[in-house]
N, C-alpha and C positions, 0 to 999 in steps of 0.2 A: 502493498500500499505506500502511495508517495505522501508526500507532506502535505500538499492541498487538499487531499481528500481526509487528513486528519484535522486540520485545521477547519474544514466545511463542515466535519462532524461535530464540531465544539461551538460553532456561531450558529445560533438559531435563526431560522430562516434564509439560509442558503445552502446550498447543495455545491458539491463538487466541480461540476461543470460551468452554472452560472458564477462560481468564485472565479475559476479561471478567465471565464471572459471579462469579468469585472478588473481582475488585475491588468489583463491586457488593456483593458481600457483606461486604466489608470497610467499605463505607461510602463508597465512591467513586462520583462520578458522571459519565459523559463528556459534554463538550460540543462539538458539532460547531461551535459558533458563536465568534468571536474572544473571547477568546484559546481556540484550540482545546485539547482535553487534557482530562484527568482531576483533578477536584478532590474535595476530601475534602467530604461533606456530611451524615456520621453525627452521631447523637445524642452518642456519647461520644468520647472522647480519640483521636485518630488512632493506629491501630494499628503505629505503628513497629517495636515490639520483636516482631512476630509473623512468620511466613515466609508467604509467599501461599498455602504449601499447606496450610495452616491453614485457608483459605477457600475451596479446590476441594471440592467436592461428590463424594463418593467413588462411584465405579462401578466395576465389576469390571474394566475396561479401564485405568482409569486410574492412572499411575504417581505414588508419593508418595516420591522419592528422599530428600527434604529434610525429611521430616516428623517427624525428632527434636526433642524439645523442648530448647532451651538455658534451662540454669539460671539463674535471675536472683538475682544477687549484689548486694544493696544496704548501703552502710554508712553509718553517720551523716557522713561527712566527704565522701561523695562522689555523685554522681550517675551514674546507669547509662546506658550510651550504649548504643542498641537492644538492649540486654536482654543482651548478652554480656562487654562488659568496662566497666568502670568509669573515670572520667576519670584517676584513678591509675595503672591499668594500663595505659591508652591513653600516657600520659605516659612510662611505663617501657619500652612496647614501641616507643615513638617514639627514645628515648635508645638502645635497644640497636640501632636500628634505622640512627640517624646514627653511632653508634660503627662499626656493622659496614661502612657506606659509606665512613666513612673509612680504614679497615684495607682494605679489598679492593681497592684501586689497587696499594697495594705489594705486596700476595699475587700479584697476577695480572702484575706487572712482572719477575719473575725469568724470566729466559731460560731455555731448554731446554738441555739437556746437547749437542743437536747445533748449537744456534744458539751456544753457547760456543765449540764448536771452530771454527765458521766464523768467528769473529772471532778467533781467535789471531793474533797477529803473525807475520807471514814472516820472521823474522830469520835470522841465522847460527846454527844447532845445535851444541852438542857433547853429546860420547859419555859417559855415566855409567854405571857400575856400580852394579846395588844388590843387596843381600842381604837376603829377607824370607822370612818364613815358608813353608813349602811349601803349605798349607792355601790361605792368602792369595794365593799364586801361581796355584793352581789356579782359583779362585774369580775371580781378575783375569784369567785366561786365557779362561774359559768367559763371562765377561760381555762381555769385547771382542769374542769372536767371536760371540755370538748378536745384540749390538748392531751389530755391522760397523763396530769403532771401532779407531782405531789406539792402541796400546798409550801410546805416546809421547804421544799428545795428553793423553789421561785422567791421565798421571802430571804433564804440563804443568800441567793445570788444578787438579790435586789440590796441587801443589807452590805454584801462585799462591796459592790458597786458605789454605794453612798459612802462606805467608810473610806475608800481607796481615793474617791474626788473629795472629801472634805475633812478625811482628818490630818 
């Protein structure tokens, strides 16, 4: 199987022959000699900022899901990259991605409530009586019953968190 058949299978809405025709229409030529592959031989600039679907000949059965045009924005200070983003915009996106990657592990590291309960130490227990508003007590009862949690374990975690924060 040749390369453009593999590529055509990965692009929704185009098959091998229309892809080859579109590449030819865009100014590319396939060479079976070494090095094997598609080479740009067109008269004008290589159409890197266009979709391959812009070169597909329309037929009644042909799909064109990617036929929307991408607005080309050019500023004096930057060059466009494939017609979608300027270099400045790409730098900003890379910075956002870097920031997200740095903060993502910290977000994903927090254990679940069930994991925290499993990690509670098995120490000697003491009985304490607490007095809370009836509405909070009812919500607490419903929550513990729905989640099948021991009320003592939840209160233990809440007190540990409170003491860690304010002690």
